[in-house]
N, CA, C and O of each residue as an XYZ file, in Angstrom:
832
protein
N      60.647    -20.860    -38.834
C      60.907    -20.498    -40.220
C      62.010    -19.446    -40.265
O      62.355    -18.830    -39.257
N      62.552    -19.262    -41.472
C      63.645    -18.313    -41.632
C      63.110    -16.888    -41.751
O      61.929    -16.677    -42.026
N      64.002    -15.908    -41.538
C      63.624    -14.508    -41.719
C      63.270    -14.221    -43.172
O      62.393    -13.404    -43.453
N      63.961    -14.901    -44.102
C      63.659    -14.717    -45.521
C      62.217    -15.094    -45.817
O      61.556    -14.437    -46.621
N      61.719    -16.159    -45.169
C      60.328    -16.576    -45.376
C      59.374    -15.542    -44.777
O      58.356    -15.213    -45.387
N      59.699    -15.025    -43.579
C      58.845    -14.033    -42.930
C      58.782    -12.748    -43.738
O      57.751    -12.075    -43.758
N      59.879    -12.403    -44.406
C      59.918    -11.184    -45.223
C      59.521    -11.452    -46.663
O      59.726    -10.602    -47.530
N      58.948    -12.642    -46.935
C      58.445    -13.014    -48.268
C      59.543    -13.000    -49.329
O      59.274    -12.717    -50.497
N      60.767    -13.301    -48.931
C      61.855    -13.401    -49.894
C      61.969    -14.810    -50.469
O      62.616    -15.021    -51.495
N      61.335    -15.769    -49.801
C      61.343    -17.151    -50.265
C      60.045    -17.827    -49.863
O      59.391    -17.403    -48.911
N      59.673    -18.867    -50.578
C      58.464    -19.623    -50.242
C      58.796    -20.890    -49.464
O      57.899    -21.661    -49.122
N      60.068    -21.108    -49.184
C      60.504    -22.300    -48.463
C      60.442    -22.073    -46.957
O      61.107    -21.189    -46.418
N      59.627    -22.892    -46.290
C      59.517    -22.778    -44.838
C      60.486    -23.705    -44.114
O      61.040    -23.357    -43.071
N      60.684    -24.907    -44.695
C      61.519    -25.900    -44.020
C      62.845    -26.122    -44.732
O      63.902    -26.158    -44.103
N      62.778    -26.273    -46.068
C      63.993    -26.557    -46.834
C      64.722    -25.257    -47.159
O      64.304    -24.499    -48.034
N      65.783    -25.020    -46.464
C      66.524    -23.774    -46.634
C      67.926    -24.086    -47.156
O      68.661    -24.872    -46.558
N      68.284    -23.463    -48.273
C      69.617    -23.609    -48.862
C      70.000    -25.082    -49.065
O      71.092    -25.509    -48.690
N      69.087    -25.843    -49.661
C      69.366    -27.242    -49.969
C      70.408    -27.331    -51.088
O      70.234    -26.701    -52.131
N      71.480    -28.091    -50.896
C      72.515    -28.206    -51.943
C      71.936    -28.796    -53.219
O      71.092    -29.690    -53.168
N      72.387    -28.300    -54.359
C      71.880    -28.779    -55.649
C      72.149    -30.256    -55.850
O      71.356    -30.950    -56.486
N      73.270    -30.750    -55.310
C      73.619    -32.153    -55.528
C      72.582    -33.097    -54.913
O      72.426    -34.230    -55.369
N      71.871    -32.628    -53.872
C      70.843    -33.459    -53.251
C      69.584    -33.534    -54.113
O      68.783    -34.458    -53.967
N      69.410    -32.571    -55.002
C      68.215    -32.532    -55.849
C      68.394    -33.302    -57.150
O      67.418    -33.587    -57.843
N      69.639    -33.641    -57.484
C      69.940    -34.397    -58.712
C      69.395    -33.706    -59.952
O      68.833    -34.351    -60.836
N      69.563    -32.404    -60.010
C      69.115    -31.635    -61.169
C      70.281    -31.432    -62.128
O      71.421    -31.222    -61.712
N      69.970    -31.498    -63.419
C      71.000    -31.248    -64.425
C      71.270    -29.756    -64.533
O      70.474    -28.938    -64.072
N      72.392    -29.407    -65.141
C      72.711    -27.995    -65.345
C      71.637    -27.310    -66.186
O      71.294    -26.151    -65.954
N      71.114    -28.046    -67.165
C      70.081    -27.476    -68.036
C      68.809    -27.149    -67.233
O      68.169    -26.124    -67.468
N      68.450    -28.035    -66.281
C      67.252    -27.806    -65.478
C      67.441    -26.621    -64.542
O      66.536    -25.803    -64.377
N      68.603    -26.530    -63.936
C      68.893    -25.395    -63.048
C      68.838    -24.089    -63.834
O      68.265    -23.103    -63.372
N      69.436    -24.089    -65.025
C      69.433    -22.892    -65.867
C      68.009    -22.510    -66.260
O      67.666    -21.328    -66.290
N      67.183    -23.507    -66.560
C      65.790    -23.240    -66.936
C      65.016    -22.639    -65.774
O      64.261    -21.684    -65.961
N      65.193    -23.185    -64.575
C      64.487    -22.682    -63.401
C      64.901    -21.248    -63.058
O      64.097    -20.471    -62.545
N      66.133    -20.912    -63.340
C      66.640    -19.578    -63.029
C      66.369    -18.575    -64.146
O      66.515    -17.369    -63.945
N      65.977    -19.063    -65.314
C      65.848    -18.195    -66.489
C      64.622    -17.291    -66.443
O      64.616    -16.217    -67.044
N      63.579    -17.727    -65.725
C      62.339    -16.965    -65.712
C      61.459    -17.221    -66.919
O      60.443    -16.549    -67.095
N      61.835    -18.192    -67.763
C      61.054    -18.483    -68.977
C      59.859    -19.381    -68.698
O      58.968    -19.498    -69.539
N      59.824    -20.023    -67.524
C      58.693    -20.875    -67.176
C      58.138    -20.445    -65.823
O      58.801    -19.741    -65.061
N      56.913    -20.881    -65.537
C      56.269    -20.574    -64.266
C      56.701    -21.621    -63.238
O      56.145    -22.718    -63.190
N      57.693    -21.274    -62.418
C      58.224    -22.235    -61.446
C      57.183    -22.650    -60.417
O      57.178    -23.797    -59.968
N      56.301    -21.731    -60.038
C      55.263    -22.065    -59.059
C      54.310    -23.126    -59.613
O      53.937    -24.073    -58.921
N      53.930    -22.943    -60.868
C      53.034    -23.920    -61.490
C      53.722    -25.270    -61.617
O      53.099    -26.313    -61.418
N      55.004    -25.248    -61.949
C      55.767    -26.487    -62.042
C      55.797    -27.203    -60.697
O      55.695    -28.428    -60.643
N      55.938    -26.444    -59.610
C      55.933    -27.040    -58.267
C      54.574    -27.651    -57.948
O      54.496    -28.724    -57.350
N      53.499    -26.965    -58.349
C      52.159    -27.501    -58.101
C      51.931    -28.798    -58.873
O      51.315    -29.731    -58.359
N      52.425    -28.852    -60.101
C      52.319    -30.078    -60.892
C      53.058    -31.219    -60.211
O      52.516    -32.313    -60.050
N      54.302    -30.956    -59.810
C      55.164    -32.005    -59.275
C      54.717    -32.493    -57.902
O      54.980    -33.641    -57.544
N      54.044    -31.639    -57.126
C      53.626    -32.043    -55.783
C      52.185    -32.545    -55.743
O      51.679    -32.891    -54.676
N      51.522    -32.586    -56.895
C      50.157    -33.121    -56.941
C      50.182    -34.615    -56.622
O      51.134    -35.317    -56.965
N      49.131    -35.088    -55.967
C      49.090    -36.483    -55.522
C      49.171    -37.488    -56.662
O      49.611    -38.617    -56.446
N      48.757    -37.109    -57.874
C      48.767    -38.045    -59.001
C      49.984    -37.866    -59.908
O      50.095    -38.532    -60.938
N      50.901    -36.967    -59.528
C      52.051    -36.719    -60.393
C      52.975    -37.942    -60.460
O      53.568    -38.212    -61.505
N      53.097    -38.673    -59.364
C      53.962    -39.868    -59.354
C      53.452    -40.899    -60.352
O      54.242    -41.532    -61.054
N      52.124    -41.070    -60.418
C      51.539    -41.993    -61.402
C      51.794    -41.488    -62.818
O      52.146    -42.263    -63.707
N      51.615    -40.194    -63.019
C      51.869    -39.573    -64.317
C      53.312    -39.821    -64.759
O      53.559    -40.185    -65.909
N      54.253    -39.624    -63.851
C      55.665    -39.821    -64.168
C      55.985    -41.298    -64.399
O      56.801    -41.644    -65.254
N      55.322    -42.166    -63.618
C      55.546    -43.609    -63.772
C      55.065    -44.092    -65.141
O      55.728    -44.910    -65.778
N      53.913    -43.589    -65.594
C      53.400    -43.971    -66.916
C      54.340    -43.505    -68.026
O      54.562    -44.221    -69.002
N      54.896    -42.281    -67.866
C      55.860    -41.790    -68.847
C      57.105    -42.675    -68.850
O      57.640    -43.009    -69.907
N      57.556    -43.048    -67.652
C      58.766    -43.872    -67.536
C      58.561    -45.243    -68.177
O      59.459    -45.762    -68.840
N      57.383    -45.826    -67.980
C      57.071    -47.125    -68.588
C      57.151    -47.034    -70.107
O      57.695    -47.917    -70.771
N      56.596    -45.944    -70.646
C      56.613    -45.764    -72.102
C      58.027    -45.499    -72.617
O      58.457    -46.102    -73.600
N      58.750    -44.595    -71.949
C      60.099    -44.228    -72.397
C      61.043    -45.428    -72.343
O      61.848    -45.633    -73.251
N      60.941    -46.213    -71.279
C      61.835    -47.367    -71.113
C      61.393    -48.581    -71.926
O      62.117    -49.574    -72.002
N      60.203    -48.507    -72.535
C      59.718    -49.619    -73.348
C      59.384    -50.858    -72.542
O      59.415    -51.974    -73.061
N      59.059    -50.657    -71.250
C      58.790    -51.797    -70.373
C      57.586    -52.607    -70.845
O      57.605    -53.837    -70.792
N      56.548    -51.928    -71.304
C      55.324    -52.630    -71.691
C      55.244    -52.898    -73.188
O      54.331    -53.586    -73.644
N      56.182    -52.366    -73.951
C      56.114    -52.507    -75.407
C      56.144    -53.964    -75.843
O      55.382    -54.365    -76.723
N      57.028    -54.765    -75.228
C      57.147    -56.174    -75.598
C      55.853    -56.923    -75.323
O      55.431    -57.747    -76.134
N      55.211    -56.644    -74.175
C      53.956    -57.319    -73.848
C      52.857    -56.929    -74.835
O      52.053    -57.770    -75.237
N      52.824    -55.656    -75.225
C      51.816    -55.211    -76.193
C      52.056    -55.873    -77.547
O      51.110    -56.283    -78.219
N      53.312    -55.975    -77.941
C      53.635    -56.638    -79.203
C      53.256    -58.116    -79.163
O      52.787    -58.661    -80.162
N      53.452    -58.762    -78.028
C      53.056    -60.171    -77.881
C      51.542    -60.331    -78.026
O      51.063    -61.266    -78.668
N      50.794    -59.396    -77.414
C      49.332    -59.453    -77.529
C      48.892    -59.260    -78.979
O      48.005    -59.961    -79.468
N      49.519    -58.307    -79.657
C      49.190    -58.078    -81.070
C      49.526    -59.295    -81.924
O      48.781    -59.638    -82.841
N      50.660    -59.954    -81.620
C      51.059    -61.152    -82.363
C      50.056    -62.277    -82.149
O      49.738    -63.017    -83.080
N      49.551    -62.406    -80.903
C      48.543    -63.424    -80.605
C      47.254    -63.167    -81.382
O      46.652    -64.091    -81.929
N      46.841    -61.903    -81.424
C      45.635    -61.539    -82.184
C      45.836    -61.841    -83.670
O      44.915    -62.323    -84.329
N      47.021    -61.564    -84.201
C      47.308    -61.833    -85.611
C      47.282    -63.330    -85.902
O      46.827    -63.757    -86.963
N      47.776    -64.124    -84.947
C      47.776    -65.588    -85.126
C      46.356    -66.121    -85.193
O      46.031    -66.925    -86.067
N      45.508    -65.677    -84.273
C      44.105    -66.115    -84.261
C      43.413    -65.681    -85.546
O      42.663    -66.447    -86.150
N      43.670    -64.453    -85.950
C      43.059    -63.932    -87.172
C      43.491    -64.757    -88.386
O      42.667    -65.074    -89.244
N      44.767    -65.104    -88.462
C      45.279    -65.909    -89.579
C      44.635    -67.293    -89.590
O      44.290    -67.808    -90.654
N      44.473    -67.894    -88.418
C      43.850    -69.224    -88.343
C      42.402    -69.180    -88.816
O      41.947    -70.086    -89.514
N      41.681    -68.134    -88.440
C      40.281    -67.998    -88.869
C      40.202    -67.872    -90.387
O      39.344    -68.483    -91.026
N      41.107    -67.073    -90.959
C      41.102    -66.885    -92.412
C      41.417    -68.203    -93.124
O      40.776    -68.549    -94.116
N      42.416    -68.938    -92.606
C      42.825    -70.193    -93.238
C      41.740    -71.248    -93.130
O      41.525    -72.018    -94.065
N      41.046    -71.289    -91.984
C      40.083    -72.366    -91.753
C      38.715    -72.063    -92.359
O      38.083    -72.951    -92.932
N      38.251    -70.816    -92.240
C      36.867    -70.534    -92.628
C      36.740    -69.670    -93.882
O      35.648    -69.541    -94.434
N      37.845    -69.081    -94.334
C      37.826    -68.229    -95.525
C      36.701    -67.182    -95.469
O      35.902    -67.099    -96.401
N      36.625    -66.395    -94.412
C      35.543    -65.400    -94.320
C      35.803    -64.231    -95.265
O      36.917    -64.044    -95.754
N      34.763    -63.458    -95.509
C      34.913    -62.279    -96.351
C      35.578    -61.141    -95.600
O      35.771    -61.205    -94.386
N      35.927    -60.090    -96.348
C      36.622    -58.957    -95.734
C      35.751    -58.229    -94.717
O      36.267    -57.582    -93.806
N      34.434    -58.331    -94.870
C      33.513    -57.632    -93.971
C      33.039    -58.507    -92.822
O      32.090    -58.153    -92.123
N      33.685    -59.638    -92.622
C      33.284    -60.545    -91.537
C      33.435    -59.827    -90.190
O      34.493    -59.264    -89.908
N      32.390    -59.843    -89.358
C      32.440    -59.100    -88.088
C      33.519    -59.606    -87.137
O      34.093    -58.822    -86.381
N      33.805    -60.922    -87.167
C      34.826    -61.466    -86.274
C      36.214    -60.925    -86.635
O      37.022    -60.620    -85.758
N      36.472    -60.814    -87.945
C      37.746    -60.249    -88.376
C      37.844    -58.764    -88.012
O      38.913    -58.272    -87.651
N      36.717    -58.062    -88.111
C      36.702    -56.653    -87.745
C      37.039    -56.463    -86.265
O      37.763    -55.537    -85.896
N      36.500    -57.357    -85.420
C      36.780    -57.290    -83.986
C      38.259    -57.512    -83.721
O      38.862    -56.814    -82.906
N      38.848    -58.493    -84.416
C      40.271    -58.778    -84.220
C      41.146    -57.635    -84.724
O      42.192    -57.340    -84.146
N      40.709    -56.999    -85.801
C      41.456    -55.840    -86.290
C      41.415    -54.701    -85.271
O      42.414    -54.021    -85.036
N      40.242    -54.511    -84.676
C      40.087    -53.440    -83.684
C      40.833    -53.750    -82.393
O      41.158    -52.846    -81.623
N      41.106    -55.046    -82.157
C      41.794    -55.444    -80.929
C      43.284    -55.135    -80.954
O      43.954    -55.237    -79.926
N      43.808    -54.759    -82.111
C      45.222    -54.393    -82.207
C      45.500    -53.164    -81.347
O      44.731    -52.203    -81.372
N      46.575    -53.188    -80.601
C      46.924    -52.099    -79.707
C      48.194    -51.406    -80.192
O      49.204    -52.059    -80.457
N      48.138    -50.094    -80.304
C      49.327    -49.300    -80.615
C      49.870    -48.754    -79.305
O      49.178    -48.017    -78.603
N      51.113    -49.111    -78.970
C      51.650    -48.644    -77.695
C      51.750    -47.117    -77.661
O      51.604    -46.512    -76.598
N      51.998    -46.488    -78.817
C      52.049    -45.026    -78.864
C      50.695    -44.419    -78.482
O      50.619    -43.514    -77.651
N      49.635    -44.929    -79.100
C      48.298    -44.410    -78.828
C      47.866    -44.737    -77.405
O      47.264    -43.906    -76.725
N      48.181    -45.965    -76.954
C      47.776    -46.395    -75.615
C      48.376    -45.491    -74.538
O      47.662    -45.004    -73.661
N      49.686    -45.273    -74.609
C      50.332    -44.459    -73.592
C      50.045    -42.973    -73.777
O      50.078    -42.207    -72.814
N      49.762    -42.563    -75.016
C      49.373    -41.178    -75.248
C      48.081    -40.865    -74.513
O      47.971    -39.829    -73.857
N      47.089    -41.771    -74.624
C      45.820    -41.583    -73.919
C      46.019    -41.653    -72.409
O      45.438    -40.860    -71.667
N      46.830    -42.592    -71.958
C      47.043    -42.776    -70.521
C      47.704    -41.536    -69.905
O      47.256    -41.034    -68.874
N      48.763    -41.055    -70.539
C      49.478    -39.892    -70.019
C      48.598    -38.642    -70.092
O      48.619    -37.804    -69.190
N      47.834    -38.528    -71.166
C      46.934    -37.375    -71.296
C      45.883    -37.374    -70.201
O      45.583    -36.326    -69.630
N      45.316    -38.547    -69.900
C      44.316    -38.643    -68.834
C      44.929    -38.295    -67.483
O      44.309    -37.607    -66.672
N      46.156    -38.776    -67.241
C      46.844    -38.444    -65.985
C      47.002    -36.936    -65.844
O      46.707    -36.362    -64.795
N      47.471    -36.306    -66.913
C      47.746    -34.871    -66.875
C      46.461    -34.064    -66.747
O      46.430    -33.050    -66.050
N      45.398    -34.510    -67.417
C      44.119    -33.801    -67.343
C      43.598    -33.748    -65.911
O      43.093    -32.717    -65.468
N      43.720    -34.864    -65.186
C      43.268    -34.909    -63.793
C      44.049    -33.911    -62.937
O      43.483    -33.230    -62.081
N      45.346    -33.839    -63.181
C      46.198    -32.948    -62.388
C      45.869    -31.483    -62.659
O      45.673    -30.706    -61.726
N      45.808    -31.106    -63.940
C      45.605    -29.687    -64.256
C      44.185    -29.235    -63.925
O      43.966    -28.057    -63.644
N      43.207    -30.162    -63.955
C      41.858    -29.786    -63.546
C      41.824    -29.457    -62.059
O      41.174    -28.497    -61.646
N      42.529    -30.257    -61.251
C      42.586    -29.992    -59.813
C      43.269    -28.656    -59.536
O      42.805    -27.875    -58.705
N      44.378    -28.396    -60.239
C      45.101    -27.141    -60.034
C      44.239    -25.960    -60.453
O      44.209    -24.933    -59.776
N      43.545    -26.109    -61.562
C      42.658    -25.026    -62.015
C      41.566    -24.759    -60.998
O      41.241    -23.604    -60.722
N      40.990    -25.830    -60.432
C      39.941    -25.686    -59.425
C      40.464    -24.935    -58.201
O      39.756    -24.111    -57.622
N      41.706    -25.224    -57.811
C      42.301    -24.572    -56.643
C      42.574    -23.092    -56.878
O      42.690    -22.324    -55.922
N      42.678    -22.682    -58.150
C      43.025    -21.300    -58.467
C      41.836    -20.473    -58.956
O      42.006    -19.330    -59.380
N      40.635    -21.048    -58.898
C      39.470    -20.329    -59.430
C      39.219    -19.004    -58.716
O      38.724    -18.054    -59.323
N      39.560    -18.938    -57.424
C      39.285    -17.730    -56.656
C      40.453    -16.748    -56.666
O      40.382    -15.697    -56.030
N      41.516    -17.076    -57.376
C      42.667    -16.175    -57.455
C      42.296    -14.922    -58.241
O      41.468    -14.968    -59.151
N      42.919    -13.806    -57.879
C      42.620    -12.548    -58.564
C      43.071    -12.576    -60.017
O      42.510    -11.872    -60.856
N      44.109    -13.408    -60.326
C      44.619    -13.457    -61.697
C      43.774    -14.346    -62.600
O      43.895    -14.274    -63.822
N      42.914    -15.188    -62.012
C      42.131    -16.127    -62.814
C      41.003    -15.414    -63.541
O      40.504    -14.381    -63.095
N      40.611    -15.993    -64.677
C      39.507    -15.425    -65.448
C      38.210    -15.541    -64.656
O      38.009    -16.530    -63.951
N      37.334    -14.559    -64.757
C      36.067    -14.611    -64.009
C      35.178    -15.741    -64.502
O      35.255    -16.166    -65.654
N      34.326    -16.218    -63.587
C      33.422    -17.313    -63.926
C      32.355    -16.876    -64.935
O      31.911    -17.664    -65.770
N      31.954    -15.599    -64.839
C      30.925    -15.090    -65.747
C      31.554    -14.177    -66.793
O      32.626    -13.612    -66.573
N      30.892    -14.040    -67.914
C      31.370    -13.166    -68.983
C      30.982    -11.721    -68.686
O      30.169    -11.450    -67.801
N      31.576    -10.803    -69.439
C      31.246     -9.383    -69.283
C      29.775     -9.152    -69.607
O      29.105     -8.347    -68.960
N      29.277     -9.873    -70.624
C      27.867     -9.720    -71.009
C      26.941    -10.180    -69.888
O      25.931     -9.534    -69.609
N      27.288    -11.310    -69.240
C      26.465    -11.814    -68.134
C      26.451    -10.819    -66.976
O      25.414    -10.570    -66.361
N      27.630    -10.256    -66.694
C      27.732     -9.301    -65.591
C      26.930     -8.041    -65.884
O      26.258     -7.510    -65.000
N      26.998     -7.558    -67.133
C      26.242     -6.357    -67.499
C      24.745     -6.617    -67.430
O      23.984     -5.769    -66.964
N      24.320     -7.788    -67.894
C      22.894     -8.141    -67.840
C      22.399     -8.169    -66.403
O      21.317     -7.668    -66.096
N      23.210     -8.764    -65.518
C      22.840     -8.838    -64.106
C      22.745     -7.446    -63.487
O      21.842     -7.164    -62.700
N      23.695     -6.578    -63.857
C      23.680     -5.208    -63.330
C      22.466     -4.423    -63.834
O      21.849     -3.670    -63.080
N      22.133     -4.602    -65.103
C      20.981     -3.892    -65.676
C      19.681     -4.317    -65.000
O      18.806     -3.488    -64.747
N      19.560     -5.610    -64.708
C      18.357     -6.112    -64.029
C      18.250     -5.525    -62.630
O      17.161     -5.173    -62.178
N      19.407     -5.420    -61.935
C      19.398     -4.847    -60.590
C      19.041     -3.367    -60.622
O      18.306     -2.884    -59.762
N      19.562     -2.649    -61.615
C      19.275     -1.215    -61.738
C      17.814     -0.985    -62.082
O      17.208     -0.022    -61.614
N      17.242     -1.869    -62.903
C      15.843     -1.728    -63.300
C      14.917     -1.800    -62.088
O      13.867     -1.159    -62.062
N      15.310     -2.579    -61.093
C      14.496     -2.726    -59.884
C      14.763     -1.611    -58.868
O      14.102     -1.533    -57.833
N      15.736     -0.753    -59.174
C      16.062      0.346    -58.259
C      15.009      1.449    -58.389
O      14.694      1.889    -59.495
N      14.464      1.894    -57.240
C      13.431      2.930    -57.256
C      14.107      4.289    -57.213
O      14.629      4.703    -56.177
N      14.094      4.967    -58.327
C      14.721      6.280    -58.410
C      14.562      6.832    -59.812
O      13.965      6.198    -60.682
N      15.095      8.004    -60.016
C      14.991      8.636    -61.325
C      15.905      7.932    -62.321
O      16.730      7.095    -61.953
N      15.735      8.293    -63.600
C      16.573      7.717    -64.650
C      18.041      8.042    -64.395
O      18.922      7.199    -64.564
N      18.281      9.289    -63.982
C      19.665      9.708    -63.738
C      20.284      8.909    -62.595
O      21.439      8.490    -62.670
N      19.507      8.704    -61.544
C      20.025      7.939    -60.402
C      20.301      6.490    -60.797
O      21.256      5.874    -60.322
N      19.457      5.964    -61.664
C      19.684      4.601    -62.123
C      20.984      4.501    -62.919
O      21.714      3.515    -62.818
N      21.261      5.539    -63.711
C      22.514      5.548    -64.452
C      23.711      5.567    -63.502
O      24.716      4.894    -63.729
N      23.578      6.353    -62.435
C      24.650      6.427    -61.445
C      24.832      5.076    -60.765
O      25.958      4.627    -60.552
N      23.723      4.435    -60.428
C      23.789      3.110    -59.792
C      24.483      2.121    -60.719
O      25.291      1.306    -60.274
N      24.163      2.195    -62.025
C      24.783      1.286    -62.987
C      26.291      1.507    -63.049
O      27.066      0.551    -63.066
N      26.705      2.778    -63.084
C      28.143      3.072    -63.087
C      28.802      2.530    -61.827
O      29.902      1.980    -61.887
N      28.143      2.681    -60.698
C      28.695      2.175    -59.439
C      28.866      0.662    -59.478
O      29.878      0.132    -59.019
N      27.876     -0.026    -60.027
C      27.968     -1.480    -60.111
C      29.100     -1.899    -61.028
O      29.827     -2.846    -60.727
N      29.256     -1.200    -62.150
C      30.328     -1.536    -63.084
C      31.703     -1.303    -62.468
O      32.670     -1.990    -62.797
N      31.775     -0.323    -61.570
C      33.056      0.014    -60.939
C      33.252     -0.716    -59.616
O      34.297     -0.580    -58.979
N      32.248     -1.491    -59.198
C      32.368     -2.225    -57.942
C      32.182     -1.340    -56.718
O      32.742     -1.626    -55.660
N      31.400     -0.264    -56.847
C      31.146      0.658    -55.740
C      29.745      0.402    -55.187
O      28.782      0.279    -55.944
N      29.643      0.324    -53.875
C      28.333      0.150    -53.238
C      27.629      1.505    -53.175
O      28.028      2.398    -52.428
N      26.600      1.630    -53.956
C      25.889      2.910    -54.055
C      25.347      3.372    -52.707
O      25.385      4.563    -52.398
N      24.846      2.440    -51.906
C      24.224      2.780    -50.631
C      25.232      3.330    -49.627
O      24.865      4.049    -48.699
N      26.494      2.989    -49.819
C      27.515      3.447    -48.878
C      28.080      4.819    -49.231
O      28.923      5.347    -48.506
N      27.622      5.400    -50.338
C      28.107      6.721    -50.730
C      27.518      7.797    -49.819
O      26.314      7.823    -49.563
N      28.378      8.671    -49.341
C      27.874      9.817    -48.577
C      27.310     10.840    -49.571
O      27.530     10.738    -50.778
N      26.585     11.817    -49.042
C      26.028     12.853    -49.927
C      27.136     13.574    -50.684
O      26.991     13.881    -51.867
N      28.241     13.844    -49.997
C      29.348     14.541    -50.639
C      29.979     13.677    -51.729
O      30.288     14.165    -52.815
N      30.168     12.383    -51.428
C      30.744     11.466    -52.421
C      29.820     11.346    -53.622
O      30.281     11.265    -54.760
N      28.494     11.335    -53.363
C      27.525     11.249    -54.448
C      27.632     12.462    -55.365
O      27.609     12.325    -56.588
N      27.752     13.667    -54.763
C      27.852     14.886    -55.561
C      29.142     14.904    -56.385
O      29.146     15.333    -57.539
N      30.234     14.433    -55.781
C      31.493     14.382    -56.520
C      31.409     13.383    -57.669
O      31.942     13.625    -58.751
N      30.738     12.261    -57.427
C      30.584     11.269    -58.491
C      29.767     11.834    -59.637
O      30.083     11.600    -60.803
N      28.704     12.585    -59.308
C      27.880     13.208    -60.338
C      28.709     14.179    -61.166
O      28.600     14.210    -62.391
N      29.534     14.968    -60.497
C      30.378     15.936    -61.215
C      31.324     15.231    -62.184
O      31.569     15.703    -63.294
N      31.846     14.094    -61.739
C      32.759     13.331    -62.603
C      32.005     12.742    -63.784
O      32.478     12.802    -64.919
N      30.822     12.167    -63.521
C      30.051     11.526    -64.586
C      29.536     12.546    -65.594
O      29.363     12.214    -66.767
N      29.290     13.772    -65.165
C      28.810     14.805    -66.081
C      29.847     15.123    -67.160
O      29.506     15.674    -68.207
N      31.107     14.778    -66.906
C      32.156     15.005    -67.890
C      32.152     13.941    -68.985
O      32.832     14.077    -70.001
N      31.370     12.874    -68.760
C      31.307     11.799    -69.741
C      30.350     12.170    -70.875
O      29.268     12.701    -70.626
N      30.744     11.894    -72.107
C      29.901     12.173    -73.265
C      28.714     11.215    -73.336
O      27.745     11.467    -74.052
N      28.798     10.107    -72.583
C      27.719      9.127    -72.620
C      26.538      9.536    -71.740
O      25.455      8.963    -71.854
N      26.739     10.512    -70.872
C      25.651     11.002    -70.032
C      24.942     12.108    -70.794
O      25.348     13.269    -70.740
N      23.878     11.744    -71.507
C      23.247     12.675    -72.436
C      22.492     13.805    -71.783
O      22.505     14.925    -72.291
N      21.822     13.541    -70.652
C      20.975     14.560    -70.043
C      21.575     15.015    -68.722
O      22.335     14.277    -68.096
N      21.234     16.231    -68.294
C      21.748     16.714    -67.005
C      21.325     15.792    -65.882
O      20.241     15.210    -65.928
N      22.183     15.653    -64.858
C      21.919     14.744    -63.742
C      21.684     15.559    -62.488
O      22.439     16.481    -62.178
N      20.652     15.216    -61.784
C      20.367     15.882    -60.514
C      21.432     15.480    -59.506
O      21.831     14.318    -59.435
N      21.885     16.453    -58.729
C      22.889     16.168    -57.708
C      22.248     15.882    -56.364
O      22.927     15.911    -55.338
N      20.948     15.606    -56.352
C      20.265     15.250    -55.112
C      20.130     13.740    -55.058
O      19.587     13.123    -55.975
N      20.624     13.149    -53.983
C      20.619     11.684    -53.854
C      19.407     11.261    -53.022
O      19.165     11.788    -51.936
N      18.653     10.299    -53.556
C      17.513      9.758    -52.816
C      17.984      8.635    -51.925
O      18.712      7.749    -52.373
N      17.581      8.658    -50.674
C      17.948      7.639    -49.703
C      16.896      6.531    -49.695
O      17.019      5.568    -48.939
């Protein structure tokens, strides 16, 4: 790998200084990637996902109108059958067979909208799953759930009311109460005594 990769100046391990002409990117795309207005890392994850090629192929089919003619032919066939039924049997407007034929009509816009949406949903769900443990991701539990869990743990703690309050503060701050030295415990008490929420005096003696 390059020194730039070792010094975290680039995320490219193999492709180093690839000419733009090999990437076939437009000037607008290059400008967008350099602008900082989009998340380039997320864009890379989307594009390198195993289902992205299918997603792009479905978009291409819709944009190029490759399947539009076939869908129109199917709709025309359904209309022909429906017209023959009306001419031959004169059914009412609520006839179930006519309702089925009406429902069989396909809108290429709606069809490809659902298809592309399903493709994209699969991709972004996988990416979200891969990032669940990232520090930037939202926590799995709510603040209320976390507080409830902490309160239950403190309730089972054998100690005075003041010590339980200290344990609760430690849990909220992500501090392991048991790992506090006597000196650290006394300093923590001094700090907490400055809080207006600590209504009663706190003993500076820590129970082991």
